[in-house]
Every structure is written in structure tokens, then in C-alpha cells.
N, C-alpha and C positions, 0 to 999 in steps of 0.2 A: 618504388620498385624494389628496394632492399627489403622492405617489410613483406612484400608479396613473396619474394624468394624465400625468406625465412619461414613464412607460414607454409609455403609449398614443401620445404624440406621437412618441417615438423610433421605435416600430414603424411609425407612419404615414410618417415621413420615410424610413425604410429601404425600405418597400414602394414609395413613389413613386420613389426613386432606382433601384430594381431593375427598373423597367419598361423594356423595350427600345423606345426611341422609334421605331425603324424599323418596328415591327409594330403600333403603336397604331392604332386605327381612325381613318379620316379623318372619318367622319360617324357621330355617335351619335344615336339616337332614344330619347327618354325618355317613358314613360307615367306621369304623376304620379298614382298611384292611392292612395286611402286617406284622403282628407281627412275624410270624414264619420265613418269608424270611429275615426280618431284623436281627433276631437272628442268622440265618445261615451265613449271610454275615458279621456280626460283630464277628463271632466266639464265641459267648456267649451262655448262657443258655436261654431257653424259659422264665424262671422266670424273668430274668433281662429285657428281651424284654417286657414282660407283665407289669412289674413295670414301665418301661419307658413310655409305652403306656398309663397307667392310670395317670401317672404324666402329660403327655401331655393332657389328657382329662381335668384334673383340670386347666391346663393353658388355654385350649380352653374356658372353662366357664368364666375365667377372661377376656379373649379377647372379648368374646361376650357381657359380661356385660359392658365393657368399651365402646363398639360400640353401646350400647343400642339395641341389638337384643332382641326381646321380647320372643322368644321360641327357644329351641334347643332340638332336638331328636337325640340321639347317639346310634348306634347299637353296643353293646358290645359282644353279643353272640346270634347266631341263633340256632334254633332247630336242624338244620343239623350239627352244630358244635359238638353236643353231641356224634356224631359217631366217633369222633377222639380218638386216643389212650389215655389211662389213664395218661401216662407220659406227655402228652401235656395238658390235661384238669385239672388235680389235682393242678398243680402250678397256673394255671389261676384262678381256683376257690379260692385259697388262696389269690391271689392278689385282686380279686374282693371283698372278705370279707374285706380286708384292706381299699379298696376304700369306701365301704359303711360305715365303721366306721368313716372315715374322712369327708364324705359329709355333715353331719349336721353342722359342724363348718364352712365349706365352704359356705353353704347356708346362715348362719347368717352373714358371712363376705361380701358376694356378693349380698345377698338379692334375692334368688330365691326359688321357690317352687319345689317340687320333686315328680315325678310319675315314676313308674316302670311298663312297659308293656310287657307281655309275659306269657308263660306257666310255672309259677314258681313251679308248682307241679312236674315238671320233673327234677328239680334241687336237688342237695344235700340239705337236710333240713337246715343245718347250713347256707348255702348261701341264701336260700329263706327267712329264718328268719332275716338275716342281712339286706336284701333288704327291707323287710317290716318294720323293726325297724327304718331304716334310713328315710323311708317315714313318719312314725309316728312322729319322732323327728323333721323333717323339717316342719311338719304341723304347728308348733308353730311360724314359722317365720312370723312376721307381715308385711303386705303390700309388698309382693314380687314384684319385677319389671321385673323378667324373670322367665319363666317356663322351667324347665329341665325335660325331659322325657327320661328314659333309657330303651332301647329295650333290654330286657334280656330274653334269651331263647325264642326269638321272630321269628315268621314266618308270612309273609304277607298274604298268603293264609289262614292260620289258623285264623288270625284275622278276615278276612271277613266271614269265616264260623261261628266263634263264634258270630259275630255281627248279622248275619242272624238268628242264633238260638235264641239269646237273644230277637230279635225283634219279632219273631214268638211266643216265650213264653209270652212276654208282651201282645201281641194281644190276645192270648188265655186267659190270666188272666183277660183281660178286657171284656171277654165274647163274642169276635168276633167269629162267627160261622166258623167251619173248612173250608167250601166251599167259605168263603169270605176273608180268610186270605191272599191268593195270591194277591188279588186286593189291599190290604192295605200295601203291601210291596213296598217301593219306595226308591230312593236314600237318601232322607233326613232321613228316618227312619233308614236305615243302618248306615249312618254317625253318628247318635246320639247314636249308640250302639258300636262304635269302642272303643278300649282300652282307648285312651286319647281323648275322644270326645269333651272335652272343648277346645282343641287346634285348631288353624286355620290350614288349609291345608298347606302342605309344599310349600315354594316358591323356595328353592334352596337345591339340594342334592349334597353333596361333597363326593366323594369316593377317597380314597388314594390308592397307590401302582400301579397305572397305569392300573387298571382293568376298563373296560368300560361296566359295567352291574349293574343292580339293585339287583339281587339275591333275589328278593322277599321283598325288604325293602319298607314298607309303600306304598304298591301298590295302595291302594285307595286314600290316602292323597296326593300322588305325581303325580296324573293324569295330572296336568297342570304345574308341577314344571320345573324349569330349572336345568341343570346338569353341574357339574364341575368334571372332572376326572383328578386327579393330580398324578404326578409320585412318590413323596416321600412315603416310607412306613410310616404307622401311627406314630410310635415312633419318626420319623425324621420330622414330619410335623411342619412347622414353621408359625409364625404369618404372615409373608410375603405371604405364600401360601394362607392363609385365605383372606388376603386383596386383593390379585390378583383375587381370585374367586369372591369376592364381587364386585370389580371394573368391571369385565366382566359381572356380573349379572346386574349391574346398566346400562350397555350399551345396553342391549338386549331389544327388543320390545316384550313384552309378549302379546300373543294373546288368551290364554286360550281356545285353540281349535277352535277358530273362523276362 
């Protein structure tokens, strides 16, 4: 067993060292899927699975910081998830509260900025306040080297709707006549009004649990992204899974729709 672990660590180190840093993605998007199935297969409670998943999220941030990834967006809760039974949601909300309490310390340790994207008004007030408080506290981190964006109560279609509404409102406030507004709406204007407009488009989307779909994740920003659909449930995701996804990404020829 000890020999197997040693060989595994050696393989992991070699894989990490072999990655060409010049072609690593600038911005990774992660769909953390599989908490409930992991809990059922492990015979445990949802809360334990959620706690394992959020611990894994914190590990992911450390891995990405070590690899000098510039931006990470992680989808922790969709608007559709709110339709789940209370016995599934309430422990998850509690675990997320704990995550947001820990994130400021992690931001200072790893040197990242923090944004939260989504319809926070749909969340329990305590959770929405915890998310906003974490963002405010992390704002004091000097010279962050990585941007972390948490998609919380997020829906990709709603983001685009909100961006269009914001753009139209801005144009009206500028005094643009109603019959001219349609001509002033373009891709750049919509992009500038997305939730985390300061982040570059997604280069690589990773989804766990073997599911091969986006489910509405960053629809606009991932238009020309590469995708990696990996089998482990999110709580069981390993650094080697990330490294393999990055290795495959660096071997692809990106064409950006051309």
C-alpha cells in the first residue's frame, strides 16, 4: 500500500511538472456534481457529503493557486436546485455558511479575490448575508494573483437576461431614444454587463460525476471553451483528475469557432 501511494505521488508530480505553463487555461469553470450520489453510495448523510465537497473546493483553490491558474469559477448551487426537498437543501445551506466563514482566511493564505454570482435574493437571508460578508472581507486582500468566482443560486439563461436588462437600462439612462436602443445592443455590451464581467471567458469547463452536459453553466462565457467530463463524484475528485484534464486541454488545438 505504501509503495502504491509513493508511485501515485511520483506520477502526480511528474504529470504536474510536464504541463506546459504557456498553454494552461486562464480561466477554469467547475461544475461540482455528484454530492447526493456520493452520499448514497457511501451510506452516509447528505451533510457529510456536502462537507466533503466544500473541503474539496478549498483543496481545488490551493491546487489552482499552485498551478498559477488566474481565474476559477465554481458552480455550487443552481436556481433549479432550490426545488429540491428541504431535507437536502437545509444541510447544504448550513455547510455553505461554514464555507463562506472560512473563505476570507483562505483568500489571505492563497492570495485570491472573491466574487459571488447569482440571484442571492432567492436564498435564505443568512446565507446571502454570509456570501456578501465574505466578499467584503476578501476585498481587503492586497494584490490577489487569482480570481475566484462562486456561482451561487446561478442560472445561465437568467444571467444573460439580467445582462440585457442592465444594458438596456444603461442605454436609456444615457438618453438613447427607445427606437435606437435595439441598434446599440451588441455582444460587447452584453458581455460588459454579465455578473463577473471583469473575468476572461472560460477556457476549460470541468464537470464531475460522469454527466456530459452544461446544465446552463456560463452559457455566454463558455461559447468557445473546451470541456472535460470526468467520472468521480465531486467529493471524490482528486488533484490527479485536475492534472489530467489540464494535460488534455494543453494537447487540444483551440479554434474558437473558426
